[in-house]
Every structure is written in structure tokens, then in C-alpha cells.
TORPA-4810 file (N, C-alpha, C, O; in nm, 3 decimals):
<nodes>
NODE_1_11.797_10.115_12.839_11.797_10.222_12.936_11.938_10.237_12.993_12.012_10.140_13.007_M
NODE_2_11.973_10.358_13.025_12.105_10.388_13.079_12.124_10.321_13.215_12.042_10.341_13.305_F
NODE_3_12.229_10.244_13.231_12.266_10.173_13.354_12.164_10.067_13.396_12.159_10.032_13.514_L
NODE_4_12.086_10.016_13.306_11.994_9.907_13.336_11.852_9.952_13.361_11.826_10.069_13.388_G
NODE_5_11.762_9.857_13.351_11.620_9.889_13.368_11.580_9.900_13.514_11.477_9.960_13.544_E
NODE_6_11.658_9.845_13.604_11.624_9.846_13.746_11.702_9.950_13.824_11.720_9.937_13.946_D
NODE_7_11.749_10.052_13.757_11.832_10.153_13.825_11.758_10.221_13.939_11.814_10.239_14.047_L
NODE_8_11.634_10.258_13.919_11.558_10.327_14.023_11.539_10.238_14.145_11.552_10.285_14.258_L
NODE_9_11.509_10.112_14.124_11.492_10.019_14.237_11.622_10.003_14.314_11.621_9.997_14.437_A
NODE_10_11.735_9.994_14.244_11.865_9.982_14.312_11.897_10.108_14.392_11.950_10.099_14.503_W
NODE_11_11.865_10.224_14.336_11.891_10.349_14.408_11.803_10.361_14.533_11.850_10.405_14.638_L
NODE_12_11.676_10.323_14.521_11.587_10.327_14.637_11.633_10.228_14.743_11.626_10.257_14.862_V
NODE_13_11.679_10.111_14.701_11.732_10.013_14.796_11.853_10.069_14.870_11.864_10.054_14.992_L
NODE_14_11.944_10.132_14.799_12.064_10.188_14.861_12.030_10.303_14.956_12.080_10.308_15.068_A
NODE_15_11.946_10.394_14.913_11.911_10.508_14.997_11.826_10.466_15.117_11.846_10.517_15.228_L
NODE_16_11.733_10.374_15.097_11.651_10.326_15.207_11.734_10.251_15.310_11.716_10.268_15.430_G
NODE_17_11.825_10.168_15.263_11.914_10.096_15.354_12.004_10.190_15.433_12.026_10.170_15.552_G
NODE_18_12.057_10.291_15.366_12.142_10.388_15.435_12.063_10.470_15.536_12.113_10.500_15.645_A
NODE_19_11.942_10.505_15.501_11.856_10.580_15.593_11.825_10.496_15.717_11.830_10.548_15.829_L
NODE_20_11.795_10.369_15.698_11.765_10.280_15.809_11.887_10.261_15.898_11.880_10.281_16.020_F
NODE_21_11.997_10.222_15.839_12.118_10.192_15.917_12.171_10.317_15.988_12.212_10.309_16.104_V
NODE_22_12.171_10.430_15.921_12.222_10.553_15.981_12.141_10.599_16.100_12.198_10.640_16.201_G
NODE_23_12.010_10.592_16.090_11.926_10.637_16.201_11.930_10.541_16.318_11.931_10.585_16.433_N
NODE_24_11.932_10.412_16.292_11.941_10.316_16.401_12.078_10.324_16.469_12.087_10.311_16.591_I
NODE_25_12.183_10.346_16.391_12.316_10.361_16.449_12.325_10.486_16.536_12.396_10.486_16.637_A
NODE_26_12.255_10.591_16.499_12.255_10.713_16.579_12.188_10.691_16.714_12.225_10.755_16.813_A
NODE_27_12.090_10.602_16.719_12.024_10.571_16.846_12.109_10.477_16.930_12.129_10.499_17.050_I
NODE_28_12.159_10.371_16.867_12.232_10.267_16.940_12.367_10.316_16.990_12.408_10.285_17.101_V
NODE_29_12.436_10.393_16.908_12.571_10.436_16.944_12.584_10.587_16.926_12.632_10.633_16.822_R
NODE_30_12.541_10.664_17.026_12.552_10.810_17.014_12.699_10.852_17.021_12.783_10.773_17.063_P
NODE_31_12.731_10.974_16.980_12.869_11.021_16.985_12.921_11.024_17.128_12.848_11.056_17.221_P
NODE_32_13.048_10.990_17.143_13.109_10.995_17.275_13.153_11.137_17.307_13.151_11.223_17.219_T
NODE_33_13.192_11.162_17.430_13.232_11.295_17.472_13.364_11.340_17.411_13.392_11.460_17.407_G
NODE_34_13.447_11.245_17.364_13.579_11.281_17.312_13.573_11.336_17.170_13.670_11.398_17.124_S
NODE_35_13.462_11.314_17.100_13.452_11.364_16.962_13.425_11.514_16.962_13.355_11.566_17.049_E
NODE_36_13.481_11.581_16.864_13.463_11.726_16.854_13.317_11.759_16.822_13.256_11.697_16.735_A
NODE_37_13.263_11.856_16.893_13.125_11.896_16.871_13.120_12.044_16.839_13.197_12.124_16.892_R
NODE_38_13.029_12.078_16.751_13.004_12.217_16.720_12.895_12.268_16.813_12.823_12.189_16.874_S
NODE_39_12.884_12.398_16.822_12.776_12.453_16.902_12.643_12.421_16.833_12.630_12.438_16.712_E
NODE_40_12.547_12.375_16.908_12.419_12.338_16.854_12.404_12.190_16.829_12.294_12.144_16.799_G
NODE_41_12.513_12.112_16.841_12.502_11.967_16.826_12.431_11.907_16.947_12.448_11.955_17.059_D
NODE_42_12.353_11.805_16.923_12.279_11.740_17.030_12.364_11.634_17.098_12.456_11.579_17.039_L
NODE_43_12.332_11.607_17.224_12.401_11.500_17.298_12.364_11.364_17.239_12.450_11.279_17.218_E
NODE_44_12.237_11.345_17.214_12.185_11.221_17.157_12.089_11.255_17.043_12.034_11.365_17.038_R
NODE_45_12.071_11.161_16.955_11.974_11.180_16.846_11.832_11.174_16.904_11.807_11.095_16.995_A
NODE_46_11.741_11.254_16.852_11.602_11.244_16.896_11.547_11.105_16.862_11.543_11.067_16.745_P
NODE_47_11.506_11.032_16.963_11.471_10.891_16.945_11.347_10.875_16.856_11.348_10.793_16.764_V
NODE_48_11.242_10.950_16.882_11.119_10.933_16.804_11.143_10.964_16.656_11.100_10.888_16.569_A
NODE_49_11.209_11.074_16.628_11.235_11.111_16.489_11.325_11.009_16.421_11.304_10.974_16.305_R
NODE_50_11.426_10.962_16.492_11.517_10.864_16.434_11.448_10.731_16.407_11.475_10.666_16.306_S
NODE_51_11.358_10.690_16.497_11.283_10.566_16.474_11.190_10.579_16.354_11.179_10.486_16.274_L
NODE_52_11.123_10.692_16.342_11.033_10.713_16.228_11.111_10.714_16.098_11.071_10.650_16.000_V
NODE_53_11.222_10.785_16.094_11.302_10.791_15.972_11.365_10.655_15.941_11.377_10.618_15.824_M
NODE_54_11.405_10.581_16.044_11.456_10.445_16.023_11.349_10.354_15.966_11.377_10.271_15.879_G
NODE_55_11.226_10.369_16.014_11.115_10.289_15.963_11.085_10.325_15.817_11.057_10.236_15.736_L
NODE_56_11.091_10.452_15.783_11.071_10.494_15.644_11.180_10.432_15.554_11.150_10.384_15.445_V
NODE_57_11.303_10.434_15.600_11.412_10.373_15.524_11.395_10.223_15.508_11.423_10.168_15.402_G
NODE_58_11.349_10.157_15.615_11.326_10.013_15.609_11.215_9.979_15.509_11.228_9.885_15.431_L
NODE_59_11.107_10.054_15.512_10.997_10.030_15.419_11.044_10.051_15.275_11.012_9.972_15.186_V
NODE_60_11.121_10.156_15.252_11.171_10.182_15.116_11.264_10.070_15.070_11.256_10.026_14.955_A
NODE_61_11.351_10.024_15.159_11.445_9.918_15.121_11.372_9.787_15.094_11.404_9.718_14.997_A
NODE_62_11.276_9.752_15.177_11.201_9.628_15.156_11.120_9.636_15.028_11.113_9.539_14.952_V
NODE_63_11.058_9.749_15.004_10.980_9.769_14.882_11.068_9.755_14.757_11.031_9.688_14.661_W
NODE_64_11.185_9.819_14.761_11.277_9.809_14.646_11.327_9.667_14.628_11.338_9.619_14.515_A
NODE_65_11.358_9.600_14.737_11.404_9.460_14.728_11.295_9.371_14.669_11.323_9.285_14.585_L
NODE_66_11.172_9.391_14.713_11.060_9.314_14.658_11.042_9.342_14.509_11.014_9.252_14.430_A
NODE_67_11.058_9.468_14.470_11.046_9.504_14.328_11.154_9.437_14.244_11.130_9.395_14.131_S
NODE_68_11.273_9.427_14.300_11.383_9.362_14.226_11.362_9.212_14.217_11.394_9.150_14.115_L
NODE_69_11.310_9.152_14.323_11.291_9.006_14.322_11.176_8.966_14.230_11.188_8.872_14.152_I
NODE_70_11.064_9.038_14.241_10.948_9.004_14.160_10.973_9.031_14.012_10.927_8.957_13.925_V
NODE_71_11.046_9.136_13.986_11.084_9.158_13.847_11.024_9.277_13.789_11.048_9.308_13.672_G
</nodes>
């Protein structure tokens, strides 16, 4: 198979991890006032939506990691 047999699991691990880290970082460290903002940008990330999306990313990453470990 092109790029290995576990390519899909590696991609899901990378995307799930990025989804988790990005959403949690948006909650923990919102943009400061000195950064340039466009009209329509929010002051803070919506907490409920960010937590749900972070949880989805965490589940995807754990699932992919388990798939890679089990084989």
C-alpha cells in the first residue's frame, strides 16, 4: 500500500490530536487585545463548542493510537 498500511490511522491520529490541542488552546489562551482582529472575530472561543470539538479530537486520537498499538 502507498505510504504504509497504517496511513489512515496515522492521519486520524494527527488530525484528532490537532483538533484536541487547537480547541483546548483556544479556551486556555484566548487572543490578547494587541493582536489584529477582523470584524466579526469573537473575543473568546465559545467554550461549549470548543470542549465538544476537543473531546471529538481526543476520542479520534485515542482510537487511532489504540489501532496502531493493537495492530
